[in-house]
Structures are given as C-alpha cells and as structure tokens.
C-alpha positions as CSV (number, residue, x, y, z in Angstrom):
1,M,24.6,150.6,-157.8
2,T,27.4,151.6,-156.0
3,S,28.8,154.8,-158.1
4,G,27.7,157.2,-155.2
5,P,24.8,159.2,-154.4
6,S,22.1,159.4,-157.1
7,R,20.6,162.9,-157.5
8,S,16.9,163.3,-156.9
9,P,14.7,164.1,-159.7
10,P,13.8,167.5,-160.1
11,S,10.2,166.5,-158.7
12,A,12.1,165.8,-155.3
13,M,13.5,169.1,-154.8
14,M,10.0,170.6,-155.0
15,R,9.0,168.6,-152.3
16,S,9.2,171.6,-149.7
17,P,10.2,175.3,-150.0
18,L,12.8,174.9,-147.6
19,L,14.6,172.8,-150.1
20,R,15.5,175.1,-152.9
21,P,18.9,176.4,-152.1
22,S,21.2,175.5,-154.7
23,L,24.8,174.0,-154.6
24,H,25.9,177.4,-156.3
25,H,24.4,178.9,-153.2
26,F,26.2,177.4,-151.0
27,L,29.3,177.3,-153.0
28,S,29.3,181.2,-153.0
29,L,29.4,181.3,-149.6
30,R,32.4,183.5,-147.1
31,L,33.0,180.0,-145.8
32,L,34.5,178.8,-149.0
33,G,36.3,181.7,-149.7
34,T,34.4,184.4,-151.2
35,A,33.1,187.6,-149.0
36,A,29.3,187.4,-147.1
37,P,27.4,190.1,-147.9
38,K,28.1,193.3,-145.4
39,A,24.5,193.4,-144.5
40,V,24.7,189.7,-142.8
41,E,28.2,191.1,-141.3
42,R,26.9,194.5,-140.0
43,V,24.6,194.5,-136.5
44,A,24.3,197.4,-134.1
45,A,26.4,197.1,-131.4
46,D,23.6,197.6,-129.1
47,A,22.3,194.2,-130.6
48,L,25.3,192.5,-129.5
49,P,25.0,190.0,-126.4
50,V,25.6,191.0,-123.1
51,A,29.5,189.1,-122.5
52,L,28.6,185.8,-120.8
53,N,30.1,185.1,-116.9
54,F,30.6,181.8,-116.1
55,E,32.3,182.9,-113.2
56,D,29.6,183.4,-110.7
57,P,28.9,180.6,-108.3
58,S,25.2,182.3,-107.9
59,A,24.5,179.7,-110.8
60,F,24.9,176.9,-108.0
61,R,22.0,178.3,-105.8
62,V,19.0,176.1,-107.5
63,K,20.6,173.5,-106.2
64,S,20.5,172.0,-102.9
65,F,22.6,171.4,-100.0
66,G,23.0,167.8,-100.6
67,E,23.2,168.2,-104.1
68,L,26.2,170.5,-104.0
69,L,28.0,167.6,-101.6
70,R,27.5,165.4,-103.9
71,A,28.9,167.0,-107.1
72,L,32.0,168.0,-105.1
73,G,32.6,164.4,-103.6
74,V,32.2,163.2,-107.3
75,F,34.5,166.0,-108.9
76,Q,37.1,165.1,-106.1
77,L,37.2,161.7,-106.9
78,C,37.1,162.6,-110.8
79,S,40.5,164.5,-110.2
80,V,42.2,161.8,-108.5
81,P,44.3,160.3,-112.0
82,V,44.5,156.6,-110.2
83,L,41.0,156.0,-109.7
84,V,39.9,157.7,-113.0
85,N,42.3,155.3,-115.2
86,N,41.3,152.2,-113.5
87,C,37.7,152.9,-112.4
88,G,36.8,150.1,-114.9
89,K,38.5,147.5,-112.9
90,L,38.0,148.9,-109.6
91,M,34.1,149.0,-110.3
92,S,34.2,145.6,-110.9
93,V,36.1,144.7,-108.2
94,A,33.7,146.8,-105.9
95,R,30.6,144.8,-107.7
96,T,31.9,141.5,-107.1
97,L,33.2,142.3,-103.0
98,L,29.4,143.6,-102.7
99,G,27.3,141.6,-104.7
100,K,24.7,143.5,-107.0
101,R,22.5,144.9,-104.4
102,G,25.5,146.3,-102.3
103,F,27.1,148.0,-105.1
104,A,23.8,149.4,-106.2
105,L,23.2,150.9,-102.6
106,L,27.3,152.6,-103.2
107,L,26.7,153.9,-106.4
108,R,23.2,155.2,-106.5
109,P,23.4,158.2,-104.0
110,S,26.7,159.1,-105.3
111,V,28.0,158.6,-109.2
112,Y,24.7,157.2,-110.4
113,A,23.0,160.5,-108.9
114,Q,25.2,162.5,-110.4
115,F,25.2,161.7,-114.0
116,V,21.9,159.5,-114.6
117,A,18.4,160.4,-114.2
118,G,17.0,157.0,-112.8
119,E,15.6,153.8,-113.7
120,S,12.0,154.2,-112.8
121,E,9.4,156.5,-114.9
122,G,9.0,158.3,-112.0
123,E,12.6,158.6,-111.3
124,I,13.2,159.8,-114.6
125,T,10.2,162.6,-114.5
126,H,10.8,163.8,-111.3
127,S,14.6,164.6,-112.3
128,M,13.3,165.8,-116.4
129,E,10.9,168.0,-114.2
130,K,13.5,170.0,-111.8
131,M,15.1,170.1,-115.3
132,S,12.8,171.9,-116.8
133,S,11.8,174.2,-113.7
134,L,15.8,175.6,-114.3
135,G,14.8,176.3,-118.3
136,L,17.2,173.1,-119.0
137,R,16.1,170.8,-121.7
138,P,16.4,166.8,-121.6
139,M,18.1,165.1,-124.2
140,L,17.5,161.4,-123.4
141,A,19.7,158.8,-123.8
142,V,19.4,154.7,-123.6
143,P,23.4,154.2,-122.5
144,I,23.2,151.1,-125.1
145,E,26.3,150.4,-127.1
146,E,28.8,147.8,-128.7
147,D,32.4,147.4,-129.5
148,L,34.0,144.9,-131.4
149,G,33.7,141.6,-129.8
150,E,30.3,142.5,-127.9
151,S,28.2,141.8,-130.9
152,T,25.0,139.9,-129.0
153,G,22.7,138.8,-131.9
154,E,19.2,139.6,-133.6
155,R,17.0,139.3,-130.3
156,R,19.2,141.2,-128.4
157,Y,19.2,144.1,-131.3
158,N,15.2,144.1,-131.2
159,D,15.2,144.5,-127.7
160,N,17.1,147.4,-127.7
161,L,14.7,148.8,-130.8
162,A,12.0,148.7,-128.0
163,S,14.1,150.3,-125.7
164,M,14.6,152.9,-127.8
165,L,11.3,153.1,-129.3
166,E,10.4,153.6,-125.3
167,C,12.6,156.6,-125.4
168,V,10.8,158.4,-128.4
169,D,7.5,157.9,-126.6
170,M,9.1,159.0,-123.1
171,S,10.7,162.1,-124.9
172,H,7.5,162.8,-127.4
173,S,4.8,162.1,-124.8
174,N,5.7,164.2,-121.4
175,A,6.1,168.1,-121.4
176,W,9.7,168.4,-120.6
177,S,10.6,170.3,-123.6
178,K,8.6,172.0,-126.4
179,D,11.4,170.7,-128.9
180,P,12.3,166.9,-127.5
181,M,15.5,165.3,-128.8
182,M,16.7,162.3,-127.9
183,Q,20.2,160.3,-128.3
184,L,21.0,157.3,-130.5
185,K,23.6,154.8,-131.1
186,I,23.2,153.2,-133.8
187,T,25.6,150.1,-133.1
188,A,22.4,149.6,-130.5
189,L,20.6,148.3,-133.5
190,L,23.5,147.3,-136.1
191,S,26.5,144.9,-134.9
192,P,29.9,146.8,-134.7
193,E,31.5,144.1,-136.5
194,L,29.3,144.8,-139.6
195,C,29.9,148.8,-139.6
196,V,33.8,147.8,-139.5
197,K,33.0,146.0,-142.7
198,L,31.0,148.4,-144.3
199,S,33.0,151.2,-143.6
200,T,35.9,149.5,-145.4
201,L,33.9,149.3,-148.4
202,L,33.1,152.2,-148.3
203,S,36.7,153.6,-148.7
204,E,36.7,151.7,-152.1
205,Q,33.0,152.4,-153.5
206,Q,29.9,154.1,-152.2
207,Y,26.7,153.0,-151.4
208,D,23.8,154.8,-153.2
209,L,21.4,156.3,-150.9
210,D,18.9,155.3,-152.9
211,L,19.5,151.8,-151.7
212,L,19.4,151.9,-148.3
213,V,16.4,154.3,-148.2
214,R,15.0,151.3,-150.1
215,A,16.2,148.5,-147.6
216,M,14.6,150.6,-144.8
217,D,11.3,150.3,-146.7
218,G,11.7,147.0,-146.4
219,E,12.8,146.0,-150.0
220,P,15.1,142.7,-150.4
221,I,17.9,144.4,-151.3
222,S,21.5,143.3,-151.7
223,F,24.6,145.1,-151.1
224,P,28.0,144.4,-153.0
225,G,30.7,143.7,-151.1
226,L,28.6,141.7,-148.2
227,Q,28.2,137.9,-147.4
228,E,24.7,136.2,-147.3
229,S,24.0,136.6,-143.2
230,E,26.2,139.9,-143.2
231,N,23.6,141.5,-146.2
232,T,20.6,140.2,-143.9
233,H,21.5,141.6,-140.6
234,F,22.2,144.8,-142.5
235,L,18.8,144.5,-144.0
236,C,17.4,143.9,-140.6
237,G,19.5,146.8,-139.0
238,L,18.1,149.4,-141.4
239,Q,14.5,148.3,-140.8
240,R,15.6,148.7,-136.9
241,L,16.5,152.1,-137.7
242,N,13.4,153.1,-139.8
243,K,11.6,152.5,-137.4
244,V,12.6,154.6,-135.0
245,G,12.5,157.1,-137.7
246,E,8.9,156.7,-138.3
247,A,8.2,156.7,-134.4
248,S,10.3,160.0,-134.2
249,A,9.6,161.8,-137.2
250,N,7.7,165.1,-136.5
251,K,7.8,164.5,-133.0
252,V,11.6,164.0,-131.1
253,R,14.8,165.2,-132.8
254,V,16.9,161.9,-133.0
255,L,20.7,162.8,-132.6
256,V,23.0,160.1,-133.8
257,D,26.5,159.6,-132.1
258,A,29.7,159.2,-133.6
259,E,31.9,156.4,-132.1
260,Y,34.9,155.0,-133.3
261,T,36.9,156.3,-136.5
262,Y,37.0,152.4,-137.7
263,M,33.3,152.3,-138.3
264,N,32.4,156.1,-138.5
265,P,31.9,156.3,-142.0
266,A,29.2,153.2,-141.7
267,L,27.3,155.4,-139.2
268,S,27.8,158.5,-141.1
269,L,26.1,156.5,-144.3
270,V,23.4,154.8,-142.8
271,T,22.4,158.1,-140.9
272,M,22.9,160.0,-144.5
273,A,19.8,157.6,-146.0
274,M,18.0,158.1,-142.6
275,M,18.0,162.1,-143.2
276,K,17.3,161.9,-147.0
277,K,14.0,159.7,-145.7
278,F,13.2,161.7,-143.1
279,N,14.6,165.5,-143.3
280,Q,12.7,166.3,-146.1
281,D,10.4,169.1,-144.4
282,G,12.9,169.5,-141.0
283,A,15.8,168.3,-139.4
284,W,14.4,165.7,-137.5
285,I,17.4,163.1,-137.9
286,W,21.0,164.8,-137.1
287,N,24.5,163.5,-137.4
288,T,27.6,164.0,-135.0
289,Y,30.8,165.7,-136.0
290,Q,33.8,164.6,-133.7
291,C,36.3,168.0,-134.0
292,Y,39.0,166.3,-132.8
293,L,39.4,164.1,-135.6
294,K,41.9,165.9,-138.6
295,E,39.2,165.2,-141.3
296,S,35.9,166.3,-139.7
297,R,36.1,169.6,-141.3
298,S,36.3,168.1,-144.6
299,L,33.3,165.3,-143.6
300,L,30.9,168.0,-142.4
301,L,31.5,170.3,-145.5
302,Q,31.2,167.1,-147.8
303,D,27.3,166.4,-145.8
304,V,26.3,170.1,-146.5
305,R,26.9,169.2,-149.7
306,L,25.1,166.2,-150.1
307,S,22.5,167.4,-148.0
308,I,22.0,169.9,-151.1
309,S,22.4,167.4,-153.8
310,E,20.0,165.1,-152.0
311,S,17.5,167.4,-151.0
312,F,17.6,167.0,-147.3
313,C,17.9,169.3,-144.3
314,L,20.7,168.6,-142.1
315,G,20.8,168.5,-138.3
316,V,24.5,168.9,-136.8
317,K,25.6,167.9,-133.0
318,L,29.2,169.5,-133.3
319,V,31.5,168.2,-130.2
320,R,35.3,167.7,-129.5
321,G,34.9,164.1,-129.1
322,A,35.2,161.0,-126.5
323,Y,37.5,158.3,-127.6
324,M,40.9,160.0,-127.8
325,D,42.8,157.8,-125.8
326,K,41.6,154.5,-127.7
327,E,42.0,156.3,-131.0
328,R,45.7,157.6,-130.6
329,K,46.4,153.7,-129.4
330,L,45.0,152.1,-132.1
331,A,46.9,154.3,-134.5
332,N,50.2,153.6,-132.8
333,S,49.7,149.9,-132.6
334,Q,48.8,149.8,-136.5
335,G,51.6,151.9,-137.5
336,C,49.6,154.8,-138.6
337,S,49.1,158.3,-138.5
338,E,46.8,159.6,-135.8
339,P,44.0,160.4,-136.9
340,V,42.8,163.2,-133.9
341,H,44.6,166.9,-133.8
342,E,48.2,167.0,-132.3
343,S,47.0,169.5,-129.8
344,W,44.4,171.1,-127.7
345,E,44.7,174.2,-129.6
346,H,44.0,172.2,-133.0
347,T,41.0,171.0,-131.9
348,N,39.9,174.1,-130.7
349,D,40.6,175.7,-134.1
350,S,38.8,172.7,-135.7
351,Y,35.9,173.0,-133.3
352,N,35.3,177.1,-134.0
353,G,36.0,176.8,-137.4
354,S,33.2,174.1,-138.1
355,L,30.8,176.1,-135.6
356,D,31.4,179.5,-137.6
357,I,30.5,177.5,-140.9
358,L,27.1,175.7,-139.6
359,L,26.2,179.4,-137.9
360,E,27.0,181.1,-141.5
361,L,25.1,178.6,-142.7
362,I,21.9,178.9,-140.3
363,S,21.8,182.6,-140.9
364,R,21.2,182.1,-144.0
365,D,18.7,179.3,-144.1
366,P,17.6,178.4,-140.4
367,Q,14.8,175.8,-141.3
368,R,17.0,173.9,-143.6
369,Y,20.3,173.6,-141.1
370,R,20.2,173.3,-137.3
371,I,23.2,172.6,-134.8
372,I,23.5,171.9,-131.1
373,V,26.6,173.5,-129.6
374,A,27.6,170.6,-127.7
375,T,30.6,171.4,-125.5
376,H,32.0,172.1,-122.0
377,N,34.1,174.8,-123.6
378,E,33.3,178.3,-122.5
379,E,35.1,180.2,-125.3
380,S,33.6,177.9,-128.0
381,V,30.0,179.1,-125.9
382,R,30.9,182.3,-126.1
383,R,32.1,182.4,-129.5
384,A,28.8,180.8,-130.6
385,V,26.5,183.6,-128.9
386,Q,28.9,186.5,-130.1
387,R,28.7,185.2,-133.6
388,M,25.0,184.5,-133.1
389,G,24.3,188.4,-132.1
390,E,26.3,189.6,-134.8
391,L,24.6,187.8,-137.4
392,G,21.2,188.6,-135.9
393,M,19.6,185.3,-135.1
394,D,17.5,184.7,-132.1
395,K,18.9,183.3,-128.9
396,D,15.7,181.0,-128.9
397,G,14.7,180.8,-132.6
398,G,15.5,177.3,-132.8
399,S,17.8,176.6,-135.2
400,V,20.6,176.7,-132.5
401,C,20.9,175.6,-129.4
402,F,23.8,174.3,-126.6
403,G,24.4,170.6,-125.1
404,Q,26.3,169.9,-121.9
405,L,26.3,166.2,-120.0
406,L,23.7,165.8,-117.2
407,G,26.1,166.3,-113.5
408,M,28.6,168.5,-115.8
409,C,29.4,171.9,-116.6
410,D,26.2,173.3,-115.0
411,H,27.6,176.9,-114.3
412,V,27.9,177.0,-118.2
413,S,24.4,175.1,-118.8
414,L,23.0,177.1,-116.0
415,T,23.9,180.8,-117.0
416,L,23.2,180.3,-120.7
417,A,19.7,179.0,-119.7
418,Q,19.3,182.2,-117.3
419,Q,20.4,184.3,-120.4
420,G,17.3,183.0,-122.8
421,Y,19.3,180.7,-125.0
422,L,18.2,177.0,-125.8
423,V,19.8,174.2,-123.7
424,Y,19.9,170.7,-123.3
425,K,21.3,168.2,-121.1
426,S,22.2,164.5,-122.0
427,V,20.3,162.5,-119.8
428,P,21.3,158.8,-119.7
429,Y,18.7,156.5,-117.6
430,G,18.3,153.0,-116.7
431,S,19.8,150.6,-113.8
432,V,22.9,150.7,-112.4
433,D,24.6,147.3,-114.1
434,N,23.1,149.0,-117.3
435,T,24.2,152.4,-117.2
436,L,28.0,151.4,-115.4
437,P,29.9,151.2,-118.9
438,Y,28.3,154.9,-119.4
439,L,29.5,156.0,-115.9
440,V,33.2,154.4,-116.5
441,R,33.5,157.1,-119.7
442,R,31.6,159.6,-118.1
443,A,34.6,159.7,-115.2
444,Q,37.4,159.2,-118.0
445,E,36.3,161.8,-120.0
446,N,36.2,164.0,-116.9
447,R,40.1,163.2,-116.8
448,T,40.3,165.0,-120.4
449,V,38.3,168.3,-118.9
450,L,40.1,168.5,-115.6
451,Q,40.7,171.9,-115.6
452,G,37.0,172.6,-116.3
453,I,35.9,170.7,-113.6
454,R,38.1,172.4,-111.2
455,K,36.5,175.0,-112.1
456,E,33.2,174.0,-111.2
457,R,34.7,172.3,-108.0
458,D,35.6,176.0,-107.2
459,L,32.3,177.4,-108.0
460,L,30.8,175.0,-106.2
461,R,32.9,175.3,-102.8
462,L,31.9,178.9,-103.0
463,E,28.4,178.6,-103.2
464,L,28.4,175.9,-100.4
465,H,30.6,178.5,-97.7
466,R,28.5,181.3,-98.5
467,R,25.1,178.6,-97.4
468,L,27.3,177.6,-94.3
469,R,28.2,181.2,-93.6
470,Q,24.6,182.4,-94.0
471,G,23.4,179.6,-91.8
472,L,25.3,180.4,-89.3
473,R,24.3,184.1,-89.2
474,Q,21.0,183.1,-89.2
475,G,21.6,180.5,-86.0
476,S,23.7,183.2,-84.3
C-alpha cells in the first residue's frame, strides 16, 4: 500500500481520448534532451505576436481619478521598508487603539479597497462586473490558511469547507467568466501539523494515490505511520476536499496553492489524488509550482510523468513564490541549506525553464495540459507570449492564461487583455478582520517586487498628471 503510485488498469487509460499519450511520447520531447520537430519550431514571422509594450500609461485610463490616487497612496506606503517590515505589528496596534470599527473605517477605503473585492455579495459583484468590463477574469480566493500552531479543530475546518463551497457556487453561478477559476488553500481544510507529519513520512515512503481516492470516497482507510486521531482527521480532511472537487468538477477550475516547503509534499500528494479522481476528462484541479525553489523543475517533471502513468490531465499554476524570507530563516535556524535559489537570476531561469516545458507540452496536447502564467515579471510574460506565437498557439485557446494579483501589476494585466490574451486576477474577498493576514502578506510581497511597483507607480503618476492637465485645459 505504500510502495508508490500504482498504474491504472488498461481500461482506465481508455476512458477518454484525451488520456492516451504514453510516457515514451513525453520522454521524446526536446525539453528532456531530444530535438523537437521542425514543424513545431518554424512559424511564419507575420504569425508572431507584436511586442508587448508595458510602458504606456494609457492602460490606466480605465481607472477613475479616485482609484489612481488610492493606488498611488498604497504603493507609496509599500515603498517604505520600515512600514512594510512591521506592517503586522502596526496594524495590530492600530486595531487596538481604534477598535474594530475604527480600524475597519481606516483600512476599507485604502489598503483593503486596493487588494480585496469586498465583503458582501453586492460589493463582490460590483467589483467583478467592473473587472469583466475591462476584459479581465476573476479568480476568487477565500483568504483562509493556517500555519503550525494555528490549528482550530474540525468544526472550524467544516466552517471553512462551507466557505469554499460558497466560493465554488459564486464562481459558477455568475456570468463573470466563461471559464471560472478559484483558489484553494489545503491548510484551510487539513491541519498544518498533519501536513508536516505526512511530508516527513513521504520522505521515507510513498502513499498510493488509489488509497487516497478511496478515502475521499468514504472508505475507512488506515494510513501507515499515522496515529488513530491523525488518521481520523486525515480521513475527514480528504472527504472535505472531495466535496470541493465534486462541487467544482466540470464547472470551476480549482487552483491549489503551494505553501511552505515543510508541508508542500503532503499538499502535492493530496492534490495529485484529487487530480486522479477529478481530472480524467479535463484539468479541473491544478497544482502550484514555486520556481524560487531549487527542486521546482524536478517536481514539475515528476508530476508530468505521474499524470501520464496515472492517466489524468495536469493543470499548472506557475509562480515564483511568496515565502522566501521565512524559508531562508527557517533553513538557517536548522543549519540546513536554503531551499530557495541564491539569486533572482537563478529564480528567473527556473521560472522560464519550467514555462518552456509546459508550453511545449501544451502545444502538443492542449486538452491534457493547462497553465496559468502567474507572474508580475514582464520579461516572463513577454517570453510566454513570444513562445506561444512560435508554437502557433491561440491567444484565447484556453490552455494558456496569465494571472496577477488584484490591485497589483495592472499595467501588465490590462495590456495583455487589450491584446486578446486570457488574464485572471486573484481576487480575495471577506471582512477586514478575515483578510488582514492576507493584506499583511500582500504588503510584504510588495517589498520583494519593489522595482515593479516603482514602475507601476510612475505610470500611475503619468496618467494622473495627464488627467490634471486635461482638466486645466478644459477649465480655462
């Protein structure tokens, strides 16, 4: 039962015409050392995309004057290191001094409005309709996650499940997007402590995916290495995840977020089991790959092979990563080598290499593989667009899309949408209290992409000055 993923019987391989490529086919690709067919490589020059220009402030002409001022103010705050480094403490002090209501009144029109869609269904609907009118697609996210020491018990996890199911329903029932997506944190439904223990166990033995699928279906499985209480919680967590999968299958694509390295192996195991169950005829469950990790390329290739041997479609969310500082501090405190790349350049190479692998695979079988190029890095976006053109891939074919965070990198998102590419914005929603941890992380992530923020801030200023000059001319 723990010898590793078992191969599906021959009948399983014939369930769908989408699932017939062999492992030999995959191993023959140029990305693993052999040359790709010349027909794929040669595309007429006039078929290649026009170079994207992310220098034009006109992308912001769709924003109101107030939205321009708000974005400039928030980005200015995010450019002050002392504020960003201590934003969690500062927000906690402000909440204590101002009270819950006063604190909400302070944050709602500023940081909250920049990065969060709203709390009520009416607020969320208004935000989503505006986004759709700009050619952008929402990817709803319930900003719930836990880390070690924050576990809240089965009742809380069941409440989180209800929130996730509401997110599925909201994503599907509204006409915001033809191909709706949402994000899922597994630690909202399964304790971080168990994920860490599973990750440790997985370094010594592998769980059969069939075992997890049977547990999702309600079979009382006993997992090796777990105590009775841990086993019970794992079964409950798998069944919660199964309910999300059942609710979203053939309706909403669920993008499972990666988290910290000390629990990611368990998160990937559970995600692969969900893929095996729900991705037989299309990529409805997706996994996230953090390219700032040294092992990211090998993990991606491993999962591509697994998707072939286990006969399921693979959806990939490709990110650079958002936990770099904590990963480095943790590794140093334990005397271990850092799991993240030594430099930004190495991370870029990792990201672009993984991007090339996925685009090559998609160009050969767009129904079996899908990717969201989730990045704020302009060069990676340009690389993806250029490679899509070289491979003859449609802008709006559906197998390749782009993603950025709500409230950030709008000059990239809006430019891509104007050129006809599929663009999603990660859209958190909820109360100020419930989204506060998310807002803190947004500010800290802004610190690591400060150069990009400076550019966006400069473009916002140019558009603001243009509006002021136009107003003065009209008034004179």
